[in-house]
C-alpha positions as CSV (number, residue, x, y, z in Angstrom):
1,M,-2.5,-15.8,-15.6
2,D,-4.9,-13.2,-14.6
3,K,-5.0,-9.8,-13.7
4,R,-6.6,-10.6,-10.6
5,S,-4.8,-14.2,-10.0
6,F,-1.6,-11.5,-10.8
7,I,-2.3,-9.3,-7.9
8,L,-3.6,-11.8,-5.2
9,G,-0.7,-13.5,-5.3
10,M,1.4,-10.9,-4.7
11,V,-0.4,-10.0,-2.2
12,T,-0.1,-13.5,-0.9
13,A,4.2,-13.2,-0.8
14,F,4.3,-10.0,0.7
15,S,2.4,-11.2,3.0
16,E,4.0,-13.7,4.2
17,C,6.9,-11.7,4.0
18,V,5.9,-9.3,6.1
19,A,4.6,-12.0,8.5
20,G,8.3,-13.5,8.5
21,G,9.4,-10.5,9.6
22,C,11.5,-9.6,6.6
23,K,10.0,-6.1,5.9
24,R,8.3,-4.0,8.0
25,L,5.7,-2.9,5.5
26,A,5.0,-3.5,1.7
27,L,2.4,-2.5,-1.0
28,S,0.2,-4.2,-3.0
29,P,1.2,-4.5,-6.8
30,P,-0.9,-0.8,-8.1
31,M,-4.7,-1.1,-9.8
32,T,-7.0,0.9,-10.9
33,K,-10.0,1.5,-8.5
34,K,-11.8,-1.1,-10.8
35,D,-9.4,-3.8,-10.3
36,Y,-8.8,-3.0,-6.7
37,A,-13.2,-3.3,-6.6
38,M,-12.5,-7.0,-8.1
39,V,-9.8,-8.0,-5.1
40,E,-10.2,-5.9,-2.3
41,G,-12.5,-8.5,-0.1
42,E,-10.4,-11.6,-0.8
43,A,-6.8,-9.8,-0.4
44,R,-7.8,-8.3,2.7
45,E,-8.5,-12.0,3.9
46,L,-5.4,-12.5,2.6
47,I,-4.4,-10.3,4.7
48,G,-6.0,-11.3,7.7
49,K,-5.4,-14.5,7.6
50,H,-1.4,-13.7,8.1
51,G,-2.2,-11.4,11.5
52,L,-1.8,-8.6,9.4
53,I,-3.1,-5.3,8.9
54,S,-3.9,-3.3,5.5
55,Y,-4.3,0.2,4.7
56,H,-5.9,1.2,1.5
57,E,-4.6,3.6,0.0
58,K,-5.8,6.4,-3.3
59,N,-3.0,8.1,-4.9
60,E,-5.0,10.9,-5.6
61,D,-1.9,13.2,-5.6
62,L,-1.7,11.9,-9.3
63,P,-3.0,13.4,-12.2
64,E,-5.9,11.6,-12.7
65,A,-5.5,9.4,-15.2
66,E,-2.3,8.1,-14.0
67,R,-4.2,7.1,-10.4
68,F,-4.2,3.8,-9.2
69,E,-4.8,2.1,-5.5
70,W,-3.0,-0.1,-2.9
71,L,-2.8,-1.4,-0.2
72,L,-0.4,-1.5,2.3
73,I,0.3,-4.3,4.3
74,A,1.6,-4.7,7.8
75,A,1.6,-6.2,10.9
76,R,1.7,-3.3,13.5
77,Q,-0.2,-0.2,13.0
78,E,2.1,1.9,13.5
79,T,4.0,1.6,10.7
80,I,1.1,2.6,8.9
81,D,1.4,5.4,10.7
82,E,4.9,7.0,9.7
83,Y,4.1,5.7,6.0
84,R,0.8,7.9,6.8
85,A,3.4,10.8,8.1
86,L,5.5,11.2,5.3
87,R,2.5,11.1,3.2
88,A,1.4,13.8,5.3
89,Q,5.0,15.8,4.6
90,G,3.7,15.4,0.6
91,Y,6.0,12.1,-0.3
92,S,4.9,10.2,-2.7
93,P,5.5,6.6,-3.3
94,A,4.5,7.1,-7.0
95,R,7.2,10.4,-7.2
96,S,9.8,8.5,-5.1
97,L,10.1,5.4,-2.8
98,K,13.4,6.6,-1.2
99,P,12.3,8.3,1.7
100,F,9.7,5.4,2.4
101,H,13.0,3.1,2.5
102,G,13.1,2.3,5.8
103,L,9.7,1.5,5.7
104,L,10.0,-0.7,2.7
105,S,13.8,-2.1,2.9
106,Y,13.6,-6.1,2.6
107,D,16.6,-7.6,5.7
108,P,17.7,-11.0,3.9
109,A,18.9,-11.8,7.0
110,R,15.0,-12.7,7.9
111,G,13.7,-14.0,4.5
112,V,11.6,-16.4,4.5
113,A,10.2,-18.9,1.9
114,V,6.9,-17.0,0.3
115,H,4.6,-19.6,-1.2
116,Y,3.1,-17.6,-4.6
117,D,4.1,-20.7,-6.6
118,A,1.2,-22.9,-4.4
119,F,-1.3,-19.6,-5.0
120,R,-0.6,-19.3,-8.2
121,A,-0.8,-23.3,-8.5
122,Y,-4.4,-22.8,-7.4
123,F,-5.3,-20.8,-10.2
124,S,-4.1,-22.9,-12.8
125,N,-7.8,-23.0,-14.9
126,D,-7.9,-19.2,-14.8
127,E,-6.3,-17.9,-18.4
128,E,-3.4,-16.1,-18.9
């Protein structure tokens, strides 16, 4: 599977999880600037199809060689605001996810079956 398909597949799975209520916030896979540009439109469309919102973050608090970008996926703006408030306090998910556990934790009781495999099959003609 190519990188584009992998990223979009993970965005699909995370969106389904957030839409189903098993997570308040999900983070897309970390992407280079080039990767982000490649998938941005499709990723936002996938997130929107689930009735969710996203926030694009450039992790510029890291040394330049280690920087990455990702999309935050949430059902409510308040969740993204909570994430941004933690970031404003100096916490960085690139260094530790611990301060963000309340937002990112998974609730198995509200788990949903995700359709990532069906999404992967859509790209079966892509090179591995």
